[in-house]
Backbone as a chain_set.jsonl record, in Angstrom:
{"seq": "MNDKQIEKIKSAVEAADHIPAEKKAELLAILANLKPAIAKVAETHPEDAQNIGQVVEASAHEAARENKRPERVERAMRELKESVEKFEASHPDLAAFVNRYSTLLSALGF", "coords": {"N": [[-172.009, -14.185, 115.709], [-169.531, -16.489, 115.213], [-165.895, -17.015, 115.173], [-165.32, -19.354, 113.776], [-167.491, -19.633, 111.98], [-167.085, -17.321, 110.409], [-164.586, -17.927, 109.277], [-165.278, -20.198, 107.772], [-166.977, -19.055, 105.891], [-165.205, -17.247, 104.613], [-163.361, -19.069, 103.52], [-165.008, -20.452, 101.7], [-165.698, -18.396, 99.918], [-163.166, -17.611, 98.976], [-162.42, -19.932, 97.622], [-164.139, -19.991, 95.485], [-164.027, -20.109, 92.241], [-165.485, -18.959, 90.178], [-166.15, -16.415, 90.887], [-165.125, -13.169, 90.255], [-161.852, -11.836, 90.99], [-161.721, -9.167, 92.028], [-164.302, -8.822, 92.975], [-164.422, -10.827, 94.867], [-162.579, -9.825, 96.728], [-163.911, -7.507, 97.495], [-166.247, -8.6, 98.612], [-165.137, -10.09, 100.736], [-164.089, -7.994, 102.239], [-166.413, -6.664, 103.033], [-167.576, -8.689, 104.556], [-165.733, -8.808, 106.612], [-166.457, -6.718, 108.198], [-168.707, -7.609, 109.314], [-168.666, -9.219, 111.692], [-168.135, -7.453, 114.004], [-170.42, -5.824, 113.785], [-172.559, -7.59, 114.123], [-171.923, -8.49, 116.651], [-172.521, -6.301, 118.253], [-175.305, -6.256, 118.109], [-175.804, -8.686, 119.304], [-175.336, -8.21, 121.984], [-177.694, -7.296, 123.103], [-179.708, -8.674, 121.828], [-179.346, -11.672, 121.456], [-180.398, -14.001, 120.135], [-181.46, -12.994, 117.753], [-179.122, -12.004, 116.605], [-177.7, -14.385, 116.224], [-179.357, -15.628, 114.334], [-179.134, -13.825, 112.188], [-176.418, -14.134, 111.581], [-176.425, -16.825, 110.737], [-178.025, -16.691, 108.447], [-176.484, -15.013, 106.813], [-174.242, -16.642, 106.517], [-175.375, -18.831, 105.118], [-176.241, -17.567, 102.737], [-173.816, -16.629, 101.688], [-172.455, -19.029, 101.239], [-174.097, -20.145, 99.272], [-173.752, -18.245, 97.246], [-171.101, -18.716, 96.696], [-171.104, -21.181, 95.559], [-170.524, -23.17, 92.673], [-172.521, -24.184, 91.029], [-174.962, -22.326, 90.946], [-177.792, -21.442, 92.912], [-179.944, -19.317, 92.561], [-182.474, -18.72, 93.672], [-182.31, -19.573, 96.302], [-180.389, -17.847, 97.365], [-181.693, -15.419, 97.0], [-183.903, -15.8, 98.706], [-182.573, -16.029, 101.151], [-181.434, -13.466, 101.303], [-183.715, -11.895, 101.474], [-184.715, -12.788, 103.94], [-182.62, -11.936, 105.544], [-182.706, -9.124, 105.253], [-185.231, -8.652, 106.393], [-184.738, -9.507, 109.011], [-182.952, -7.597, 109.894], [-184.253, -5.169, 109.713], [-185.59, -4.21, 112.059], [-183.496, -3.268, 113.501], [-182.415, -1.06, 112.319], [-182.407, 1.67, 113.2], [-181.122, 1.529, 115.713], [-178.789, 0.119, 115.203], [-177.068, 1.096, 112.923], [-174.743, 0.384, 111.5], [-174.968, -2.344, 110.992], [-177.221, -2.383, 109.332], [-176.181, -0.962, 107.169], [-174.198, -2.744, 106.357], [-175.779, -4.904, 105.442], [-177.061, -3.702, 103.276], [-174.856, -3.115, 101.555], [-173.868, -5.693, 101.18], [-176.051, -6.982, 99.95], [-176.194, -5.495, 97.591], [-173.76, -6.173, 96.414], [-174.054, -8.963, 96.031], [-176.111, -8.849, 94.19], [-174.771, -7.707, 92.055], [-173.214, -9.835, 91.389], [-174.928, -11.414, 90.104], [-177.222, -12.318, 91.391]], "CA": [[-171.316, -14.977, 114.715], [-168.232, -16.83, 115.777], [-164.75, -17.04, 114.263], [-165.418, -20.539, 112.92], [-168.411, -19.303, 110.889], [-166.411, -16.345, 109.548], [-163.551, -18.639, 108.517], [-165.952, -21.045, 106.782], [-167.449, -18.169, 104.82], [-164.031, -16.774, 103.878], [-162.833, -20.195, 102.74], [-165.92, -20.721, 100.588], [-165.569, -17.302, 98.954], [-161.839, -17.685, 98.364], [-162.361, -21.1, 96.75], [-165.108, -19.837, 94.395], [-163.317, -19.665, 91.045], [-166.372, -18.233, 89.278], [-166.295, -15.027, 91.349], [-163.927, -12.397, 89.887], [-160.97, -11.499, 92.117], [-162.069, -7.887, 92.647], [-165.564, -9.015, 93.701], [-164.072, -11.608, 96.065], [-161.952, -8.902, 97.687], [-164.97, -6.629, 98.009], [-167.103, -9.422, 99.469], [-164.393, -10.39, 101.966], [-164.003, -6.753, 103.022], [-167.724, -6.453, 103.65], [-167.75, -9.72, 105.577], [-164.855, -8.491, 107.75], [-167.19, -5.774, 109.045], [-169.887, -8.294, 109.839], [-168.533, -9.709, 113.066], [-168.406, -6.429, 115.025], [-171.798, -5.331, 113.679], [-173.432, -8.59, 114.744], [-171.587, -8.538, 118.08], [-173.272, -5.232, 118.926], [-176.693, -6.713, 118.216], [-175.82, -9.83, 120.231], [-175.321, -7.728, 123.363], [-179.064, -7.127, 123.592], [-180.602, -9.589, 121.106], [-178.484, -12.774, 121.014], [-181.051, -14.906, 119.184], [-181.512, -12.298, 116.465], [-177.757, -11.967, 116.073], [-177.379, -15.729, 115.753], [-180.127, -15.827, 113.113], [-178.522, -13.009, 111.138], [-175.175, -14.821, 111.213], [-176.744, -18.045, 109.992], [-178.527, -16.315, 107.122], [-175.33, -14.527, 106.055], [-173.439, -17.811, 106.168], [-176.074, -19.59, 104.083], [-176.234, -16.83, 101.468], [-172.44, -16.603, 101.181], [-172.15, -20.36, 100.7], [-174.836, -20.286, 98.008], [-173.096, -17.393, 96.255], [-169.808, -19.312, 96.369], [-171.311, -22.439, 94.822], [-170.382, -23.067, 91.22], [-173.876, -24.403, 90.51], [-175.751, -21.372, 91.719], [-179.232, -21.567, 93.12], [-180.312, -17.928, 92.883], [-183.664, -18.625, 94.517], [-181.887, -19.722, 97.703], [-179.728, -16.606, 97.775], [-182.747, -14.399, 97.089], [-184.672, -16.063, 99.927], [-181.712, -15.684, 102.288], [-181.294, -12.022, 101.369], [-185.004, -11.383, 101.96], [-184.739, -13.084, 105.38], [-181.626, -11.081, 106.185], [-183.245, -7.762, 105.303], [-186.317, -8.638, 107.376], [-184.14, -9.648, 110.342], [-182.197, -6.395, 110.241], [-185.121, -3.987, 109.69], [-185.899, -3.664, 113.39], [-182.277, -2.73, 114.105], [-181.886, 0.031, 111.494], [-182.154, 2.883, 113.982], [-180.194, 1.292, 116.819], [-177.54, -0.494, 114.713], [-176.935, 1.495, 111.517], [-173.644, -0.337, 110.844], [-175.497, -3.618, 110.513], [-178.087, -2.076, 108.187], [-175.296, -0.595, 106.061], [-173.592, -3.998, 105.903], [-176.775, -5.661, 104.685], [-177.25, -3.02, 101.998], [-173.672, -3.341, 100.714], [-173.82, -7.13, 100.889], [-177.115, -7.242, 98.976], [-175.794, -4.875, 96.331], [-172.672, -6.964, 95.824], [-174.606, -10.222, 95.526], [-176.856, -8.513, 92.974], [-173.77, -7.513, 90.997], [-172.72, -11.173, 91.024], [-175.962, -12.1, 89.328], [-178.281, -12.883, 92.225]], "C": [[-169.915, -15.24, 115.24], [-167.142, -16.897, 114.708], [-164.812, -18.228, 113.299], [-166.341, -20.281, 111.727], [-167.755, -18.342, 109.9], [-165.363, -17.045, 108.679], [-164.165, -19.552, 107.455], [-166.428, -20.214, 105.598], [-166.269, -17.706, 103.972], [-163.466, -17.874, 102.982], [-163.697, -20.483, 101.52], [-165.79, -19.652, 99.515], [-164.228, -17.385, 98.226], [-161.734, -18.842, 97.378], [-163.28, -20.985, 95.53], [-164.42, -19.245, 93.166], [-164.182, -18.834, 90.1], [-166.609, -16.784, 89.701], [-165.01, -14.282, 90.986], [-163.161, -11.929, 91.128], [-161.368, -10.201, 92.804], [-163.371, -7.988, 93.439], [-165.332, -9.853, 94.963], [-163.507, -10.682, 97.136], [-162.996, -7.989, 98.314], [-165.876, -7.384, 98.981], [-166.408, -9.738, 100.788], [-164.25, -9.154, 102.847], [-165.314, -6.465, 103.734], [-167.921, -7.448, 104.794], [-166.876, -9.455, 106.811], [-165.548, -7.531, 108.719], [-168.395, -6.416, 109.718], [-169.769, -8.64, 111.316], [-168.779, -8.617, 114.11], [-169.838, -5.902, 114.982], [-172.774, -6.3, 114.346], [-173.171, -8.678, 116.247], [-172.343, -7.464, 118.86], [-174.731, -5.629, 119.111], [-176.795, -7.82, 119.269], [-175.833, -9.403, 121.689], [-176.73, -7.645, 123.942], [-180.051, -8.112, 122.979], [-179.814, -10.79, 120.567], [-179.125, -13.716, 119.995], [-181.139, -14.28, 117.8], [-180.13, -12.274, 115.815], [-177.351, -13.329, 115.517], [-178.101, -16.012, 114.432], [-179.509, -15.057, 111.946], [-177.236, -13.672, 110.656], [-175.428, -16.062, 110.381], [-177.225, -17.722, 108.581], [-177.385, -15.801, 106.241], [-174.471, -15.705, 105.61], [-174.087, -18.603, 105.033], [-176.018, -18.874, 102.736], [-174.835, -16.78, 100.86], [-172.053, -17.954, 100.58], [-172.872, -20.596, 99.382], [-174.174, -19.46, 96.911], [-171.773, -17.996, 95.796], [-169.924, -20.615, 95.589], [-171.142, -22.217, 93.33], [-171.736, -23.245, 90.54], [-174.832, -23.566, 91.348], [-177.219, -21.769, 91.793], [-179.73, -20.198, 93.548], [-181.531, -17.803, 93.791], [-183.313, -18.768, 95.992], [-181.217, -18.45, 98.216], [-180.762, -15.507, 97.933], [-183.566, -14.566, 98.367], [-183.854, -15.667, 101.16], [-181.569, -14.172, 102.428], [-182.582, -11.37, 101.874], [-185.095, -11.591, 103.478], [-183.776, -12.162, 106.13], [-182.142, -9.649, 106.32], [-184.357, -7.654, 106.34], [-185.776, -8.708, 108.797], [-183.491, -8.357, 110.818], [-183.081, -5.151, 110.335], [-185.353, -3.38, 111.067], [-184.683, -3.064, 114.087], [-181.707, -1.533, 113.343], [-181.528, 1.262, 112.308], [-181.076, 2.658, 115.046], [-178.842, 0.73, 116.376], [-177.345, -0.168, 113.226], [-175.799, 0.79, 110.778], [-174.125, -1.654, 110.261], [-176.393, -3.399, 109.297], [-177.245, -1.721, 106.965], [-174.616, -1.837, 105.484], [-174.556, -4.765, 105.006], [-177.005, -5.022, 103.321], [-176.075, -3.252, 101.055], [-173.589, -4.794, 100.267], [-174.85, -7.493, 99.82], [-176.743, -6.7, 97.602], [-174.708, -5.694, 95.641], [-173.196, -8.292, 95.281], [-175.424, -9.982, 94.264], [-175.895, -8.344, 91.797], [-173.183, -8.842, 90.521], [-173.759, -11.985, 90.279], [-177.048, -12.742, 90.142], [-179.405, -11.892, 92.353]], "O": [[-169.209, -14.323, 115.658], [-167.419, -16.844, 113.509], [-164.403, -18.116, 112.143], [-166.023, -20.659, 110.599], [-167.859, -18.531, 108.688], [-165.269, -16.779, 107.481], [-163.626, -19.667, 106.355], [-166.296, -20.624, 104.445], [-166.328, -17.765, 102.744], [-163.134, -17.63, 101.822], [-163.179, -20.729, 100.432], [-165.772, -19.968, 98.325], [-164.168, -17.244, 97.004], [-161.015, -18.73, 96.385], [-163.198, -21.817, 94.627], [-164.252, -18.03, 93.064], [-163.645, -18.074, 89.294], [-167.206, -16.01, 88.952], [-163.92, -14.712, 91.365], [-163.752, -11.663, 92.175], [-161.359, -10.129, 94.032], [-163.529, -7.318, 94.459], [-165.961, -9.622, 95.995], [-163.903, -10.745, 98.3], [-162.966, -7.729, 99.517], [-166.228, -6.868, 100.042], [-167.03, -9.66, 101.847], [-164.288, -9.261, 104.073], [-165.322, -6.068, 104.899], [-168.382, -7.078, 105.874], [-167.239, -9.836, 107.923], [-165.26, -7.533, 109.916], [-169.021, -5.817, 110.593], [-170.684, -8.375, 112.096], [-169.568, -8.836, 115.029], [-170.409, -5.57, 116.021], [-173.698, -5.883, 115.044], [-174.095, -8.914, 117.026], [-172.756, -7.693, 119.997], [-175.322, -5.363, 120.157], [-177.761, -7.876, 120.03], [-176.293, -10.156, 122.548], [-176.935, -7.895, 125.13], [-181.114, -8.36, 123.548], [-179.634, -10.916, 119.355], [-178.446, -14.18, 119.08], [-180.918, -14.952, 116.792], [-179.997, -12.499, 114.612], [-176.729, -13.41, 114.458], [-177.509, -16.579, 113.514], [-179.382, -15.589, 110.844], [-176.996, -13.761, 109.452], [-174.708, -16.317, 109.416], [-176.863, -18.412, 107.627], [-177.327, -16.12, 105.054], [-174.027, -15.76, 104.464], [-173.405, -19.0, 104.088], [-175.774, -19.505, 101.708], [-174.687, -16.878, 99.642], [-171.402, -18.013, 99.538], [-172.304, -21.192, 98.466], [-174.048, -19.919, 95.776], [-171.368, -17.813, 94.649], [-168.94, -21.093, 95.023], [-171.569, -21.196, 92.792], [-172.056, -22.536, 89.586], [-175.424, -24.039, 92.318], [-177.787, -22.345, 90.866], [-179.918, -19.937, 94.737], [-181.609, -16.874, 94.595], [-183.952, -18.149, 96.842], [-181.444, -18.027, 99.35], [-180.714, -14.744, 98.898], [-183.887, -13.582, 99.034], [-184.374, -15.051, 102.09], [-181.581, -13.648, 103.542], [-182.53, -10.395, 102.624], [-185.5, -10.689, 104.211], [-184.088, -11.672, 107.216], [-182.022, -9.038, 107.382], [-184.421, -6.675, 107.083], [-186.296, -8.042, 109.692], [-183.484, -8.064, 112.013], [-182.693, -4.174, 110.976], [-185.316, -2.159, 111.22], [-184.811, -2.429, 115.134], [-180.631, -1.043, 113.683], [-180.455, 1.836, 112.124], [-180.215, 3.514, 115.248], [-177.855, 0.854, 117.101], [-177.445, -1.052, 112.376], [-175.873, 0.612, 109.562], [-173.73, -2.032, 109.158], [-176.323, -4.161, 108.332], [-177.563, -2.135, 105.85], [-174.477, -1.967, 104.268], [-174.176, -5.221, 103.928], [-177.13, -5.726, 102.319], [-176.277, -3.554, 99.879], [-173.277, -5.082, 99.112], [-174.542, -8.236, 98.888], [-176.95, -7.358, 96.582], [-174.741, -5.883, 94.425], [-172.819, -8.701, 94.183], [-175.432, -10.822, 93.364], [-176.177, -8.786, 90.684], [-172.712, -8.953, 89.389], [-173.497, -13.116, 89.87], [-177.741, -13.631, 89.646], [-180.402, -12.172, 93.018]]}, "num_chains": 1, "name": "protein.A"}
């Protein structure tokens, strides 16, 4: 995941007026840990890392939309969990990120 993708996600979250400030801060903190976790996966599995980054970006943009489409976020979260499953043992930071991210999106009503 590159800096441009991270900045796009941050901008979308920050602009989402329907997300409470404390949840925005929590989401941005979780996303800050994303780049290094994905970078570790990219060292050995670049295509998987790229896919994970794209799914995170899509789900974050859907969550930031005022007119939510929960089915899209749910689908993205399912894809994200499936993508990360094979890395649980070798990349526990990434698995932890996905769990925290999923929990937060659930708290936002997804």
